[in-house]
C-alpha positions as CSV (number, residue, x, y, z in Angstrom):
1,M,51.2,-44.6,-61.1
2,P,49.5,-41.8,-63.2
3,P,50.8,-38.2,-62.6
4,V,48.8,-35.9,-59.9
5,I,47.1,-33.1,-61.5
6,S,46.6,-30.5,-59.5
7,R,43.4,-27.9,-60.0
8,P,43.3,-24.5,-59.5
9,S,41.0,-23.6,-56.2
10,R,39.3,-20.8,-58.0
11,S,37.5,-20.7,-61.3
12,A,38.5,-18.8,-64.6
13,D,35.8,-16.4,-63.7
14,E,37.1,-15.5,-60.4
15,V,40.6,-14.9,-61.5
16,N,39.1,-12.9,-64.2
17,E,37.4,-10.8,-61.9
18,Q,40.5,-9.9,-59.8
19,I,42.1,-9.1,-62.8
20,R,39.8,-6.6,-63.9
21,S,39.7,-5.3,-60.4
22,L,43.7,-4.9,-60.3
23,W,43.1,-2.8,-63.7
24,L,40.2,-0.6,-62.5
25,R,42.1,0.1,-59.4
26,A,45.5,0.6,-61.1
27,G,43.5,3.2,-63.5
28,G,44.9,1.2,-66.6
29,R,48.7,2.0,-65.6
30,L,50.2,-0.9,-63.7
31,T,53.3,-0.4,-61.4
32,A,56.1,-3.1,-61.5
33,E,54.3,-4.6,-58.4
34,Q,51.1,-4.8,-60.1
35,R,52.6,-6.0,-63.3
36,A,53.9,-9.0,-61.4
37,Q,50.6,-9.5,-59.7
38,Y,49.0,-9.4,-63.3
39,A,51.5,-11.9,-64.4
40,L,50.7,-14.3,-61.5
41,L,46.7,-13.7,-62.3
42,V,47.0,-14.5,-65.9
43,T,48.7,-17.7,-65.4
44,E,46.5,-18.9,-62.6
45,W,43.6,-18.1,-65.2
46,A,45.0,-20.0,-67.9
47,E,45.4,-23.0,-65.7
48,A,41.9,-22.5,-64.4
49,T,40.5,-22.0,-68.1
50,R,42.6,-25.2,-69.1
51,S,40.9,-27.2,-66.0
52,E,37.6,-26.1,-67.0
53,V,37.7,-27.6,-70.3
54,P,36.0,-31.0,-70.2
55,E,38.6,-34.0,-71.4
56,A,38.2,-35.8,-74.6
57,A,37.2,-39.5,-74.5
């Protein structure tokens, strides 16, 4: 049985917009809580980016 590949529910563009919004709200300096949120968002963005790349034949 082939492995199940989970796809992110949001596009890379959507996650990127949330990352930008976080930085704007923070005024360029993230608190510890915001840094944790940022790390999760960057991970989600990377997964979304990979899922948007077409598979090679």
